[in-house]
C-alpha positions as CSV (number, residue, x, y, z in Angstrom):
1,M,-333.7,-91.7,51.1
2,I,-334.7,-92.4,54.8
3,I,-336.7,-95.5,55.4
4,N,-338.4,-96.3,58.7
5,V,-336.4,-99.4,59.9
6,E,-339.3,-100.8,62.0
7,Q,-341.7,-100.6,59.0
8,L,-339.1,-102.2,56.8
9,E,-338.5,-105.0,59.3
10,K,-342.2,-105.7,59.6
11,F,-342.8,-105.7,55.8
12,V,-339.9,-108.0,54.9
13,I,-340.5,-110.5,57.7
14,D,-344.3,-110.6,57.2
15,S,-343.8,-111.1,53.4
16,G,-341.3,-113.9,54.0
17,L,-338.5,-112.2,52.2
18,I,-336.1,-112.5,55.1
19,S,-336.1,-114.2,58.6
20,K,-336.2,-112.2,61.8
21,T,-332.7,-113.5,62.8
22,D,-331.2,-112.5,59.5
23,F,-332.7,-109.0,59.7
24,A,-331.4,-108.6,63.3
25,I,-327.9,-109.5,62.1
26,A,-328.1,-107.1,59.2
27,K,-329.4,-104.3,61.5
28,K,-326.5,-104.8,63.9
29,E,-324.0,-104.7,61.0
30,S,-325.5,-101.5,59.6
31,E,-325.1,-99.8,62.9
32,E,-321.5,-101.0,63.3
33,K,-320.5,-99.9,59.7
34,N,-322.7,-96.8,59.9
35,Q,-324.4,-97.9,56.7
36,S,-328.1,-97.9,55.8
37,I,-329.9,-101.1,56.5
38,G,-330.9,-101.3,52.8
39,K,-327.3,-101.2,51.6
40,V,-326.3,-104.0,54.0
41,L,-329.3,-106.2,53.0
42,I,-328.5,-105.7,49.3
43,S,-324.7,-106.2,49.6
44,E,-325.2,-109.5,51.5
45,G,-327.7,-110.8,48.9
46,K,-330.6,-110.9,51.4
47,I,-332.7,-108.9,49.2
48,S,-332.4,-107.7,45.6
49,E,-332.0,-104.0,44.7
50,D,-335.2,-104.0,42.7
51,D,-337.2,-105.5,45.6
52,F,-335.8,-103.0,48.0
53,S,-336.7,-100.1,45.7
54,R,-340.3,-101.4,45.4
55,I,-340.6,-102.0,49.1
56,S,-339.3,-98.5,49.8
57,A,-341.8,-97.0,47.5
58,Y,-344.6,-98.9,49.2
59,I,-343.5,-97.8,52.7
60,L,-342.9,-94.2,51.7
61,G,-346.2,-94.0,49.8
62,I,-344.5,-93.0,46.6
63,P,-345.4,-94.6,43.2
64,F,-342.8,-97.0,41.8
65,V,-342.1,-96.8,38.1
66,D,-340.2,-99.3,35.9
67,L,-338.8,-97.6,32.8
68,N,-337.3,-100.8,31.3
69,E,-338.5,-101.5,27.8
70,K,-340.6,-98.3,28.0
71,K,-340.2,-95.9,25.1
72,L,-339.9,-92.3,26.4
73,D,-340.9,-89.2,24.6
74,L,-337.7,-87.4,23.6
75,D,-339.0,-83.9,24.2
76,T,-340.0,-84.9,27.8
77,L,-336.7,-86.7,28.4
78,S,-334.7,-83.8,27.2
79,L,-336.2,-81.5,29.8
80,I,-333.4,-82.8,32.0
81,P,-330.1,-82.8,30.0
82,E,-328.2,-86.1,29.9
83,P,-325.2,-84.9,32.1
84,I,-327.6,-83.9,34.9
85,A,-329.7,-87.1,34.5
86,R,-326.6,-89.2,34.7
87,K,-325.0,-87.3,37.6
88,H,-328.2,-87.2,39.8
89,N,-330.0,-90.3,38.6
90,L,-333.1,-88.5,37.3
91,I,-335.3,-89.3,34.4
92,A,-338.2,-87.1,33.2
93,F,-340.7,-89.6,31.7
94,K,-344.2,-88.0,31.7
95,K,-345.4,-84.5,31.3
96,T,-348.6,-82.6,31.3
97,E,-349.2,-78.8,30.9
98,T,-348.5,-78.2,34.6
99,E,-346.7,-81.3,35.9
100,L,-343.6,-83.3,35.3
101,E,-343.1,-86.9,36.6
102,V,-339.5,-87.7,37.4
103,A,-338.1,-91.1,38.2
104,M,-335.5,-90.9,40.9
105,L,-333.3,-93.2,43.1
106,D,-333.5,-90.7,46.0
107,T,-336.8,-88.9,46.3
108,D,-335.4,-86.9,49.3
109,D,-333.1,-84.9,47.0
110,L,-335.2,-81.8,47.5
111,S,-332.5,-79.4,46.2
112,E,-332.5,-81.2,42.8
113,I,-336.3,-81.3,42.7
114,D,-336.4,-77.6,43.4
115,F,-333.8,-76.9,40.7
116,I,-335.8,-78.8,38.0
117,K,-339.0,-77.0,39.1
118,K,-337.4,-73.6,38.7
119,K,-335.9,-74.4,35.3
120,T,-338.9,-76.1,33.8
121,G,-341.7,-74.0,35.5
122,L,-343.6,-77.3,36.2
123,R,-344.7,-79.0,39.4
124,I,-342.4,-81.9,40.0
125,L,-343.9,-85.3,40.9
126,P,-341.1,-87.6,42.2
127,R,-341.4,-91.3,41.5
128,L,-339.2,-94.0,42.9
129,T,-337.3,-96.3,40.6
130,N,-334.3,-98.6,40.5
131,V,-330.8,-98.5,38.9
132,E,-331.8,-100.5,35.9
133,S,-334.6,-98.2,35.1
134,I,-332.3,-95.2,35.3
135,K,-329.8,-96.9,33.0
136,S,-332.6,-97.7,30.5
137,G,-333.7,-94.0,30.6
138,I,-330.2,-92.7,30.0
139,L,-329.8,-95.1,27.1
140,Q,-332.8,-93.4,25.4
141,Y,-330.9,-90.1,25.2
142,Q,-328.9,-92.0,22.6
143,K,-332.1,-92.5,20.5
144,S,-331.2,-93.0,16.9
145,L,-330.6,-89.7,15.1
146,K,-331.3,-91.6,11.9
147,A,-334.9,-92.3,13.1
148,D,-335.6,-88.7,13.7
149,F,-334.1,-87.5,10.4
150,G,-335.7,-90.4,8.6
151,D,-339.1,-89.3,9.9
152,I,-338.5,-85.7,8.8
153,I,-337.4,-86.7,5.3
154,K,-340.2,-89.2,4.9
155,T,-343.0,-86.8,6.0
156,E,-341.5,-83.7,4.5
157,S,-339.9,-85.1,1.3
158,D,-342.2,-83.0,-1.0
159,S,-341.4,-79.8,0.9
160,L,-337.6,-80.2,1.1
161,P,-335.8,-77.3,-0.7
162,T,-334.3,-78.0,-4.1
163,H,-331.2,-76.4,-5.5
164,S,-332.0,-72.9,-6.8
165,T,-330.0,-70.6,-9.0
166,D,-331.4,-67.7,-7.1
167,D,-328.8,-66.9,-4.5
168,S,-330.3,-63.6,-3.3
169,A,-330.6,-63.0,0.4
170,D,-334.5,-63.0,0.2
171,A,-334.5,-66.4,-1.6
172,L,-332.1,-67.9,0.9
173,K,-334.0,-66.5,3.9
174,K,-337.2,-68.1,2.5
175,M,-335.4,-71.4,2.2
176,A,-334.1,-71.1,5.8
177,E,-337.7,-70.7,7.1
178,D,-339.0,-73.8,5.3
179,V,-340.5,-76.2,7.9
180,P,-338.5,-79.3,7.0
181,V,-335.2,-77.3,7.2
182,V,-336.1,-75.8,10.6
183,R,-337.0,-79.3,11.8
184,I,-333.7,-80.8,10.5
185,V,-331.6,-78.1,12.2
186,D,-333.5,-78.3,15.5
187,T,-333.1,-82.1,15.5
188,L,-329.4,-81.8,14.7
189,L,-328.8,-79.4,17.6
190,K,-331.0,-81.3,20.1
191,H,-329.2,-84.6,19.5
192,A,-325.8,-83.0,19.7
193,I,-326.7,-81.7,23.1
194,L,-328.2,-85.0,24.3
195,Q,-325.1,-86.9,23.1
196,S,-322.7,-84.4,24.9
197,A,-321.0,-83.5,21.6
198,S,-318.4,-80.8,21.6
199,D,-318.6,-80.0,17.9
200,I,-321.0,-80.5,14.9
201,H,-319.5,-80.8,11.4
202,I,-321.8,-80.4,8.4
203,E,-319.8,-81.3,5.3
204,P,-321.2,-80.9,1.7
205,Y,-320.0,-83.3,-1.0
206,E,-321.0,-84.0,-4.6
207,N,-324.1,-86.2,-3.9
208,E,-324.7,-85.9,-0.2
209,V,-324.3,-83.9,3.0
210,I,-322.4,-85.7,5.9
211,I,-323.2,-84.8,9.5
212,R,-320.6,-85.7,12.1
213,Y,-320.4,-85.1,15.9
214,R,-317.3,-84.9,18.0
215,V,-317.9,-86.8,21.2
216,D,-315.1,-87.2,23.9
217,G,-312.6,-85.9,21.3
218,I,-313.5,-88.5,18.6
219,L,-315.5,-87.6,15.4
220,H,-318.4,-89.9,14.6
221,D,-320.5,-90.0,11.4
222,V,-324.1,-89.7,12.6
223,M,-326.1,-89.0,9.4
224,I,-325.9,-88.8,5.6
225,L,-328.6,-86.4,4.2
226,P,-329.7,-85.8,0.6
227,K,-327.6,-83.2,-1.3
228,N,-330.6,-80.9,-1.7
229,T,-330.8,-80.3,2.1
230,G,-327.4,-78.7,2.3
231,A,-328.2,-75.2,1.1
232,G,-331.3,-74.9,3.4
233,I,-329.4,-76.1,6.5
234,T,-326.6,-73.6,5.8
235,A,-329.0,-70.8,5.3
236,R,-330.9,-71.7,8.5
237,I,-327.7,-71.7,10.6
238,K,-326.7,-68.3,9.0
239,V,-330.0,-66.9,10.0
240,L,-329.6,-68.1,13.6
241,S,-326.0,-66.7,13.7
242,S,-326.9,-63.4,12.0
243,L,-324.4,-64.0,9.2
244,K,-324.7,-62.7,5.6
245,L,-326.9,-65.1,3.7
246,D,-325.6,-64.3,0.2
247,E,-321.9,-64.4,1.1
248,K,-320.6,-67.7,0.0
249,R,-317.0,-66.9,-1.2
250,L,-315.5,-65.8,2.2
251,P,-315.3,-67.6,5.6
252,Q,-317.7,-66.2,8.2
253,D,-317.9,-66.6,12.0
254,G,-321.0,-66.2,14.2
255,R,-322.7,-67.3,17.3
256,F,-326.2,-68.1,18.6
257,K,-327.7,-69.5,21.8
258,I,-330.6,-71.9,22.6
259,D,-332.3,-72.7,25.9
260,I,-333.2,-76.3,26.4
261,G,-335.0,-75.8,29.7
262,I,-332.4,-76.6,32.4
263,E,-329.3,-75.3,30.6
264,K,-328.3,-72.7,28.0
265,V,-326.0,-73.8,25.2
266,S,-324.2,-71.4,22.9
267,F,-323.0,-72.4,19.5
268,R,-319.9,-70.8,18.0
269,V,-320.3,-71.1,14.2
270,S,-317.6,-71.2,11.5
271,M,-318.5,-71.2,7.8
272,L,-315.8,-72.2,5.3
273,P,-316.2,-72.2,1.4
274,T,-315.3,-75.6,-0.1
275,Y,-315.5,-77.1,-3.6
276,Y,-319.0,-78.5,-3.1
277,G,-320.4,-75.7,-0.9
278,E,-320.0,-74.2,2.5
279,K,-318.8,-76.4,5.3
280,T,-320.2,-75.6,8.7
281,V,-318.6,-76.4,12.1
282,M,-320.4,-75.5,15.3
283,R,-318.7,-75.6,18.7
284,L,-321.1,-76.3,21.6
285,L,-320.4,-74.1,24.7
286,R,-322.5,-74.9,27.8
287,E,-322.8,-71.7,29.6
288,N,-323.4,-73.1,33.1
289,S,-320.7,-75.7,32.9
290,S,-318.9,-74.2,35.9
291,G,-318.0,-75.6,39.3
292,F,-314.9,-77.4,38.0
293,T,-312.1,-78.2,40.5
294,L,-308.4,-78.8,39.8
295,E,-308.8,-82.3,41.3
296,G,-311.8,-82.9,39.1
297,L,-309.8,-81.9,36.0
298,G,-307.1,-84.5,36.9
299,F,-304.5,-82.6,38.9
300,Y,-303.0,-84.3,42.0
301,G,-300.0,-84.6,44.2
302,E,-296.9,-82.5,43.6
303,G,-298.2,-80.9,40.4
304,L,-301.3,-79.8,42.3
305,E,-299.2,-78.2,45.0
306,K,-297.1,-76.3,42.4
307,I,-300.3,-74.8,41.0
308,H,-301.7,-73.8,44.4
309,E,-298.3,-72.3,45.2
310,A,-298.5,-70.3,41.9
311,T,-302.0,-69.1,42.6
312,R,-300.8,-67.4,45.8
313,L,-298.7,-65.0,43.7
314,T,-299.9,-61.5,43.0
315,T,-297.8,-60.9,39.9
316,G,-296.3,-62.9,37.0
317,M,-297.6,-65.0,34.2
318,F,-299.4,-68.4,34.3
319,L,-299.6,-70.2,30.9
320,T,-301.5,-73.3,29.7
321,T,-300.4,-74.9,26.4
322,G,-301.7,-77.5,24.0
323,P,-303.5,-77.9,20.6
324,T,-307.1,-76.7,20.0
325,G,-309.6,-78.7,22.1
326,S,-307.1,-79.8,24.8
327,G,-309.0,-78.1,27.6
328,K,-306.7,-75.1,28.1
329,T,-309.5,-72.6,28.6
330,T,-311.3,-74.9,31.1
331,T,-308.1,-75.0,33.1
332,L,-307.9,-71.2,33.1
333,Y,-311.6,-70.9,34.2
334,T,-311.0,-73.3,37.0
335,L,-308.0,-71.2,38.2
336,L,-310.2,-68.1,37.9
337,E,-312.8,-69.7,40.2
338,L,-310.0,-70.4,42.7
339,L,-308.8,-66.8,42.5
340,N,-312.2,-65.2,42.4
341,T,-312.5,-63.6,45.9
342,P,-314.2,-60.3,46.8
343,N,-310.9,-58.5,47.4
344,V,-309.6,-58.8,43.8
345,N,-310.7,-57.3,40.5
346,I,-310.6,-59.9,37.7
347,S,-311.0,-58.9,34.0
348,T,-310.8,-61.1,30.9
349,I,-310.4,-60.6,27.2
350,E,-311.7,-63.7,25.3
351,D,-312.7,-65.1,21.9
352,P,-315.2,-66.4,22.6
353,I,-316.5,-66.1,26.2
354,E,-317.1,-69.8,26.8
355,Y,-318.4,-69.8,30.3
356,Q,-320.1,-66.8,32.1
357,M,-318.7,-66.3,35.6
358,Q,-320.1,-64.2,38.5
359,R,-318.0,-61.2,39.7
360,I,-315.6,-61.4,36.7
361,N,-315.6,-58.7,34.0
362,Q,-315.6,-60.7,30.8
363,T,-315.0,-59.0,27.4
364,Q,-315.4,-60.5,23.9
365,V,-313.0,-59.4,21.2
366,K,-314.5,-58.2,17.9
367,P,-311.7,-58.1,15.2
368,E,-314.2,-56.9,12.6
369,I,-314.3,-53.5,14.3
370,G,-310.7,-53.5,15.3
371,F,-311.2,-54.7,18.9
372,T,-308.5,-57.4,19.2
373,F,-306.7,-59.1,22.0
374,S,-304.0,-56.5,21.9
375,S,-306.3,-53.4,21.8
376,G,-308.6,-55.0,24.5
377,L,-305.6,-55.7,26.7
378,R,-304.5,-52.1,26.5
379,S,-307.9,-51.0,27.8
380,L,-308.0,-53.7,30.5
381,V,-304.8,-52.5,32.2
382,R,-306.5,-49.1,32.7
383,Q,-309.4,-50.8,34.5
384,D,-307.4,-51.3,37.7
385,P,-307.4,-55.1,37.5
386,D,-305.5,-57.4,39.9
387,I,-305.8,-60.5,37.7
388,I,-306.1,-60.5,33.9
389,M,-307.0,-63.5,31.7
390,V,-306.1,-63.2,28.0
391,G,-307.9,-66.0,26.1
392,E,-304.9,-66.6,23.8
393,I,-301.6,-65.1,23.0
394,R,-301.6,-65.1,19.1
395,D,-299.0,-62.4,18.1
396,N,-296.1,-60.4,19.3
397,E,-298.1,-57.3,20.3
398,T,-300.4,-59.3,22.6
399,A,-297.4,-61.2,24.0
400,S,-295.5,-57.9,24.8
401,L,-298.6,-56.3,26.4
402,A,-299.2,-59.4,28.5
403,I,-295.6,-59.5,29.7
404,N,-295.7,-55.8,30.5
405,A,-298.9,-56.3,32.5
406,A,-297.2,-59.1,34.5
407,L,-294.2,-56.9,35.1
408,T,-296.3,-54.0,36.5
409,G,-298.2,-55.7,39.3
410,H,-300.7,-58.0,37.7
411,L,-301.2,-61.7,37.7
412,V,-301.8,-62.7,34.0
413,L,-303.3,-66.0,32.8
414,S,-303.2,-67.0,29.2
415,T,-302.9,-69.8,26.6
416,L,-300.5,-70.7,23.9
417,H,-300.7,-73.2,21.0
418,T,-297.6,-75.4,21.6
419,N,-297.0,-79.1,21.8
420,S,-295.5,-79.1,25.2
421,A,-295.0,-76.9,28.3
422,A,-291.3,-76.3,27.4
423,G,-292.3,-75.3,23.9
424,A,-294.0,-72.1,25.3
425,I,-290.6,-70.4,25.9
426,P,-289.2,-70.6,22.3
427,R,-292.7,-69.7,21.0
428,L,-292.7,-66.5,22.9
429,I,-289.1,-65.7,21.9
430,D,-290.3,-66.3,18.3
431,M,-292.8,-63.5,19.0
432,K,-289.9,-61.2,19.7
433,C,-290.2,-61.4,23.5
434,E,-286.9,-60.7,25.3
435,P,-285.6,-63.7,27.3
436,F,-284.8,-61.4,30.3
437,L,-288.5,-60.4,30.4
438,L,-289.6,-64.0,30.2
439,V,-287.5,-65.1,33.2
440,S,-288.9,-62.2,35.2
441,T,-292.6,-62.9,34.5
442,I,-293.4,-66.6,33.7
443,K,-293.9,-68.6,36.9
444,I,-295.5,-71.8,35.7
445,V,-296.5,-73.4,32.4
446,I,-299.0,-76.3,32.0
447,G,-298.9,-78.6,29.0
448,Q,-302.1,-80.7,28.5
449,R,-304.1,-83.1,26.5
450,L,-307.5,-84.7,27.1
451,V,-308.0,-88.5,27.2
452,R,-311.2,-90.4,27.3
453,R,-312.2,-91.5,30.8
454,L,-312.7,-95.3,31.4
455,E,-316.2,-96.3,32.6
456,K,-317.4,-99.3,34.5
457,P,-317.5,-102.1,33.9
458,K,-313.7,-102.3,33.3
459,D,-311.2,-105.2,33.7
460,K,-307.8,-105.4,35.2
461,Y,-304.8,-107.0,33.4
462,K,-301.0,-107.1,33.5
463,L,-298.7,-106.2,30.6
464,S,-296.6,-109.0,29.0
465,A,-292.8,-108.8,29.4
466,S,-292.4,-107.2,25.9
467,E,-295.3,-104.7,26.4
468,L,-293.8,-103.7,29.8
469,K,-290.3,-103.3,28.2
470,N,-291.8,-101.1,25.5
471,L,-293.7,-98.9,28.0
472,I,-290.8,-98.5,30.3
473,S,-288.7,-97.3,27.4
474,K,-291.0,-94.3,26.9
475,I,-291.0,-93.1,30.5
476,N,-288.9,-92.4,33.5
477,A,-289.9,-95.7,35.1
478,P,-288.4,-95.1,38.6
479,K,-290.1,-91.7,38.9
480,V,-293.5,-92.9,37.8
481,L,-293.3,-95.9,40.2
482,E,-292.4,-93.5,43.0
483,V,-295.4,-91.4,42.2
484,L,-297.7,-94.4,42.1
485,K,-296.5,-95.4,45.6
486,T,-296.6,-91.9,47.0
487,E,-300.2,-91.5,45.8
488,K,-301.0,-94.9,47.3
489,I,-302.2,-96.2,44.0
490,I,-300.0,-99.3,44.4
491,G,-298.4,-100.8,47.5
492,P,-295.0,-99.9,48.8
493,D,-293.4,-103.2,47.7
494,V,-295.0,-103.5,44.2
495,D,-292.6,-103.6,41.2
496,W,-293.4,-102.9,37.6
497,K,-294.0,-106.5,36.7
498,D,-296.8,-106.6,39.3
499,V,-298.5,-103.4,38.3
500,E,-302.0,-103.9,37.1
501,F,-303.6,-101.7,34.4
502,W,-307.2,-101.4,33.2
503,K,-309.0,-102.0,29.9
504,Q,-312.5,-101.2,28.8
505,N,-315.3,-103.7,29.0
506,P,-317.9,-102.3,26.5
507,S,-321.5,-102.2,27.6
508,K,-324.9,-101.1,26.1
509,E,-324.5,-97.8,27.9
510,Y,-320.9,-97.2,26.9
511,P,-320.3,-99.1,23.6
512,D,-316.6,-98.3,23.5
513,G,-316.1,-98.4,27.3
514,Y,-315.4,-94.7,27.6
515,H,-317.4,-91.7,28.7
516,S,-316.3,-88.0,29.1
517,R,-312.7,-86.9,29.3
518,I,-310.0,-86.1,31.9
519,G,-306.7,-84.2,31.4
520,I,-303.2,-85.4,31.4
521,Y,-300.6,-82.8,32.3
522,E,-297.0,-81.7,32.6
523,I,-296.4,-78.8,34.9
524,L,-293.2,-76.8,34.3
525,R,-292.2,-74.5,37.1
526,V,-289.7,-71.8,36.1
527,T,-286.8,-72.5,38.6
528,P,-283.4,-70.7,38.7
529,T,-281.8,-73.4,36.5
530,I,-284.7,-73.1,33.9
531,R,-284.2,-69.3,34.0
532,E,-280.5,-69.7,33.1
533,L,-281.4,-71.9,30.2
534,I,-284.0,-69.3,28.9
535,M,-281.3,-66.6,29.1
536,K,-279.1,-68.8,27.0
537,N,-281.9,-69.2,24.3
538,A,-282.0,-72.9,25.0
539,S,-284.2,-75.2,22.9
540,S,-287.5,-76.6,24.2
541,D,-285.8,-80.0,24.4
542,D,-283.1,-78.7,26.7
543,I,-285.7,-77.0,28.9
544,D,-287.8,-80.2,28.9
545,I,-284.8,-82.3,29.9
546,Q,-283.9,-80.0,32.8
547,A,-287.5,-79.8,34.0
548,K,-287.7,-83.6,34.1
549,K,-284.5,-83.7,36.1
550,E,-286.2,-81.4,38.6
551,G,-289.1,-83.8,39.0
552,M,-291.6,-82.8,36.3
553,L,-293.8,-85.7,35.1
554,S,-294.3,-85.6,31.3
555,M,-297.9,-85.9,29.9
556,V,-297.2,-89.6,29.0
557,E,-296.0,-90.3,32.5
558,D,-299.0,-88.5,34.1
559,G,-301.2,-90.5,31.7
560,I,-299.6,-93.8,32.8
561,V,-300.3,-92.9,36.5
562,K,-304.0,-92.3,35.5
563,A,-304.0,-95.6,33.6
564,V,-302.9,-97.5,36.6
565,K,-305.5,-95.7,38.7
566,G,-308.2,-96.9,36.3
567,L,-309.2,-93.5,35.0
568,T,-308.1,-94.3,31.4
569,T,-306.1,-96.9,29.4
570,I,-302.5,-97.0,28.1
571,E,-303.8,-97.2,24.5
572,E,-305.8,-94.0,25.0
573,V,-302.8,-92.1,26.5
574,L,-300.5,-93.2,23.6
575,R,-303.2,-92.3,21.0
576,V,-303.6,-88.8,22.3
577,I,-299.9,-88.1,22.7
578,S,-299.1,-89.4,19.2
579,E,-301.7,-87.0,17.7
């Protein structure tokens, strides 16, 4: 936001906010530091941030809005999804049929204004505000789900469906179209998106239905609904997902998509029969969540160099490993973005397609008609690909086909469900893959987990002698200390007893001190010595020990580096690893 310095000087001096001498000193300092005059005045306490925002609005002729203590309409607020609002400091607060008023810190951000205009189809009216107003607006994304559901149940209590013995498809379809059921499901989905949930769990019990969201990897109870709402909610989700309404004995999987204005969100649906009814789990997949970078995911230093080196290969296999929900697919998509150039043909076979990517041929498996990873991979190799991404290696047939593709001039990327990078080798051997083929194809294996990211405000502290001794016993302390110094996270003369860690300082915006997640990794490069161990059918422990001798940081050690850097906490790293 560009402010005319002469106008600013005249206003603050004429209004008595600052003396002419103080302004001249601040002006000279801003020129020397190449900083804006406003930033210098605020940092030196000459003027408050709120006053500067109001003065800027007056000079620029832009209305100033204060959102503190102001209750915002959730439908208007949600026109800009929370992640975008948080990243770009934007709050949609007032809407008419043709116009949308948006509170901003930088009203010169024309690209963002144009983006919102295209997505909402409304004329955007920028309004200047301050940091506290933006924080207040973002907090309202967390508006109580209970309040919304309470309103629905209160106003629609007479219309809520009751348990019926008629389980025909027609009866269930009618139940799914009941207004209160539609409102409950819409509210459920909308709040999950606003709270950046990755999964929604709907769990029927004897006398109630429990709703839970998974946010930043942690499940939270968000609502308990009356038992009589369960059948209607399940039927509504089945209708959205095109599932069989009258099938309650067998598991079913489906998918549907909703458009909330600025972003499209797909829901991958899984229905599972339980004692008290069908449990529903929905995974949220944000289709335009692209633009990741390896550095943004948490890669750095020597590990990052290993990955970049591997991406320059034209043949071989690149694997990511970890449990469900550890970010493996996101890592693969980031690698694909890195590899996606006009001179290569990239094809994928996935279940599901989580992100849609330009200039990449993405294929969804359909096991119900016999189109599996293995059959899809057979077809892909006949499509003249340079790079193939297989969503997951689940069986020996897919593993054999992937290895053969890597042997015959393709670069193959895939995932495996193992606890560590070293565990990928024995897992593939269990799938009847020959060791001599593995040493010829596998180039690099990434083991990973996701930890919650620490948010400001946060506090520094030092470990006690006993805590430090316990921590050092779990890691290669000299190696980790070396990495901390190489990455300039600590000074060259700092020893473990002087290393400072970080802990959360809960705030209104972040009640547990965390927000979003970042990866912790171990990167195993298949070196000549590792190849020898594979040929000898060595255990994952033997491979892991050798990889660490050759400089590999374990996931715990990578997590400790990130804890010292202030990205997460020791407790969070140990929690995730113990799981």
